[in-house]
C-alpha positions in Angstrom: 101.7 94.7 107.0 98.6 93.4 105.4 96.5 92.9 108.5 95.9 95.9 110.8 95.3 93.6 113.8 97.2 90.4 114.6 96.6 87.9 117.4 99.7 85.8 118.1 99.2 82.3 119.5 102.5 81.1 121.2 103.3 78.1 123.4 103.2 80.3 126.5 100.7 83.0 125.9 98.5 85.1 123.6 99.7 88.5 122.4 97.9 91.3 120.5 99.5 93.6 118.0 98.0 96.5 116.0 99.3 99.7 114.4 99.2 101.5 117.7 100.0 99.1 120.5 101.0 95.7 121.6 99.7 93.7 124.6 100.5 90.3 126.0 99.4 88.1 128.9 102.8 88.4 130.7 102.4 92.1 131.0 98.8 93.5 131.3 100.0 97.0 130.8 99.7 98.0 127.1 102.8 99.0 125.3 103.1 101.6 122.6 106.4 100.3 121.4 105.4 98.8 118.0 108.0 96.9 116.0 109.5 99.3 113.4 109.8 96.5 110.8 108.5 96.6 107.3 105.5 98.9 107.0 103.0 99.6 104.2 104.9 102.7 103.3 107.8 100.5 102.2 105.7 99.3 99.3 105.6 102.7 97.5 109.1 102.7 95.9 112.0 100.5 94.7 114.2 100.9 97.8 111.2 99.7 99.9 110.5 96.7 97.6 114.2 95.9 97.9 113.9 95.7 101.7 110.9 93.5 101.4 112.7 91.1 99.1 115.8 90.8 101.3 113.6 90.1 104.3 111.3 87.7 102.5 113.8 85.6 100.6 115.7 84.9 103.8 112.7 83.1 105.2 112.1 79.3 104.9 109.2 77.9 103.0 107.7 74.5 103.4 107.1 74.2 99.7 109.4 75.7 97.1 106.5 76.2 94.7 105.1 78.8 97.1 108.0 81.2 96.5 105.8 83.7 94.6 102.3 82.8 95.9 103.4 83.5 99.5 104.3 87.0 98.5 101.2 87.6 96.4 99.3 89.6 99.0 102.2 92.0 99.6 102.7 92.4 95.8 99.0 93.1 95.3 99.2 95.8 98.0 102.3 97.3 96.3 100.5 97.4 93.0 98.3 100.2 94.5 101.4 102.4 94.4 102.2 101.3 90.8 98.9 101.4 88.9 99.2 100.0 85.4 102.7 98.6 86.0 103.1 94.9 85.2 104.4 92.6 88.0 106.8 90.1 86.5 107.6 87.1 88.7 108.7 89.3 91.7 110.0 92.2 89.6 108.3 95.4 88.5 108.4 96.3 84.9 109.2 100.0 85.5 112.3 98.9 87.4 113.8 97.1 84.3 116.7 96.6 83.6 118.0 97.7 87.1 116.1 95.0 88.9 117.9 92.3 86.9 121.0 93.0 89.0 119.9 90.8 91.9 122.3 88.1 93.1 122.3 85.2 95.5 123.6 85.9 99.0 125.2 82.4 99.0 126.6 82.0 95.4 126.4 78.4 94.2 124.4 77.2 97.1 120.8 78.3 96.4 118.5 75.7 94.9 116.8 76.2 91.5 113.1 75.4 91.8 111.8 72.5 89.7 109.4 72.4 88.0 110.0 75.9 86.9 107.8 78.5 88.5 109.6 81.7 87.3 112.1 82.6 84.5 115.8 82.5 85.1 116.0 86.3 85.0 113.9 86.5 88.1 115.1 85.9 91.7 112.0 83.8 92.1 113.5 80.9 90.1 115.6 79.9 93.0 115.2 79.1 96.7 117.5 81.0 98.9 118.3 84.5 100.2 119.0 87.1 97.5 120.1 90.7 97.4 118.2 92.9 94.9 121.4 94.6 93.8 122.6 98.2 93.9 119.8 99.4 91.8 117.2 99.0 94.5 119.2 100.5 97.3 118.9 104.1 96.1 116.9 105.9 93.5 119.6 105.0 91.0 117.3 105.2 88.0 117.9 108.9 87.6 121.6 109.0 88.4 123.0 105.9 86.5 121.8 105.5 82.9 120.7 102.1 81.6 123.0 100.5 79.1 120.2 98.3 77.7 118.9 99.9 74.5 115.5 98.1 74.4 113.8 95.6 76.6 110.5 93.8 76.1 108.9 91.1 78.3 106.5 88.5 76.8 104.6 87.4 79.9 101.7 84.8 79.8 98.3 85.8 81.0 97.8 85.2 84.7 94.2 84.2 85.0 93.9 82.9 88.6 96.6 84.9 90.4 98.3 87.9 88.8 101.0 87.7 91.4 101.6 83.9 91.5 103.8 81.4 89.8 103.9 80.9 86.0 101.2 78.6 84.7 102.4 75.0 84.1 104.0 74.6 80.8 104.3 78.4 80.1 107.3 80.6 80.2 108.1 84.3 80.3 110.7 85.7 77.9 112.8 88.8 78.2 114.1 90.2 74.9 116.7 93.0 75.1 119.1 94.8 72.9 122.3 95.4 74.9 126.1 95.2 74.8 127.2 91.6 75.0 130.7 90.4 75.8 131.9 86.9 74.8 133.7 85.3 77.7 135.2 82.1 79.0 134.5 80.6 82.5 137.8 79.2 84.0 138.5 77.2 87.1 141.4 78.5 89.3 143.4 76.6 91.8 144.2 72.9 92.3 140.8 72.2 93.9 138.9 74.7 91.8 138.3 76.9 94.8 137.4 79.9 92.7 135.8 80.4 89.3 136.6 83.4 87.1 135.3 84.9 83.9 137.8 85.9 81.3 136.6 88.5 78.8 138.6 89.3 75.7 137.8 92.7 74.2 139.4 94.3 71.1 138.8 97.4 69.2 139.7 97.5 65.5 142.8 99.6 66.2 144.1 97.9 69.3 145.6 94.7 70.6 143.3 92.2 72.4 142.8 92.9 76.1 141.9 90.2 78.6 139.9 91.3 81.7 139.1 88.9 84.5 136.5 88.9 87.2 134.7 86.4 89.5 131.8 84.3 88.4 129.1 84.0 91.1 126.7 81.3 90.1 123.0 81.8 90.9 122.4 78.2 92.1 124.0 75.0 93.0 122.9 73.6 89.7 124.6 76.3 87.8 127.8 75.8 89.8 127.8 72.0 89.2 127.0 72.1 85.5 129.5 74.8 84.4 132.5 73.4 82.6 136.1 74.6 82.8 136.6 76.7 79.7 132.9 76.9 78.9 132.0 79.8 76.7 129.3 82.2 78.0 128.1 85.8 77.4 128.0 88.8 79.7 125.1 91.2 79.3 125.7 94.8 80.4 122.9 96.3 82.6 124.2 99.6 83.9 127.4 100.8 85.4 129.5 97.8 86.3 126.6 95.4 86.6 126.8 92.4 84.3 124.8 89.1 84.3 126.3 85.8 83.0 124.2 84.0 80.4 124.5 80.5 78.9 123.5 79.9 75.3 120.7 77.3 75.0 121.2 74.7 72.3 122.2 75.7 68.9 120.2 78.9 68.9 122.4 81.9 68.8 120.0 84.3 70.5 118.3 82.4 73.3 119.9 82.3 76.7 119.5 81.3 80.4 120.8 83.4 83.2 123.3 81.4 85.4 125.0 84.1 87.5 126.7 87.5 87.8 130.1 88.9 86.9 131.9 90.6 89.8 134.9 92.6 88.7 136.2 95.8 87.2 134.3 97.7 84.5 134.8 96.3 81.0 136.1 98.4 78.2 133.3 99.8 76.1 132.5 98.0 72.9 132.6 99.6 69.5 129.5 101.5 68.4 127.0 99.2 66.7 128.1 96.1 68.6 124.9 95.8 70.6 122.9 92.6 69.9 119.3 91.5 70.4 118.8 88.4 72.6 116.1 86.5 74.5 116.4 85.2 78.0 114.1 82.6 79.4 
């Protein structure tokens, strides 16, 4: 995608590839059958960026710390289609909050990268294949309204590489005002073969209602550290898209993302029940 001409060195031969033709030593006759994989035009919109992320995150890296640097050249090229839009650890600011709906293709098996190179609200915090979520598959921005009232990202200055990992010792915070549901994470089955999220909602004039859905942890670390009966919070993004957050320490408004909620749509909260929180 970035190079218009590529020379492939393989164990058996050399082959040539450009935007118009391919040629190899085994067949001296040029071929105009060019691979219809990811092209530069895929960089121009959110569905295209979705395709890139699905392809890229499924690849194996020698060093986990290269999760973002290895994609930097592609991100820089994509920036030409989004002038003035901030690139936030693999996400584009004008796609918020829809781009927060990403999820691990192997829930509970991906590895969280240490030391931290990206915030927990970005897919780049883990090593493993991810799906960008329904928001990227179509131009959903205009058809499904966001349920996040305000969203602000405090992102550190990236001096050496605008598209690389967070500088050592620095963090990026996402502050949002959204509908939050208190919930409880519960293990099911004798061998804890599944984990569910129980959400209790109640309007002032109604009896309490318990709604259950599956908890899909982002990483192996999240799956291993969650406790049976642990209290957590669901943050509503849009439609039936919710992310699961763990409260950090005694602070009532700072959280870390640990997974997604997969289930039916939750009953709407009473007006005025939205809260302002920070995710790191």
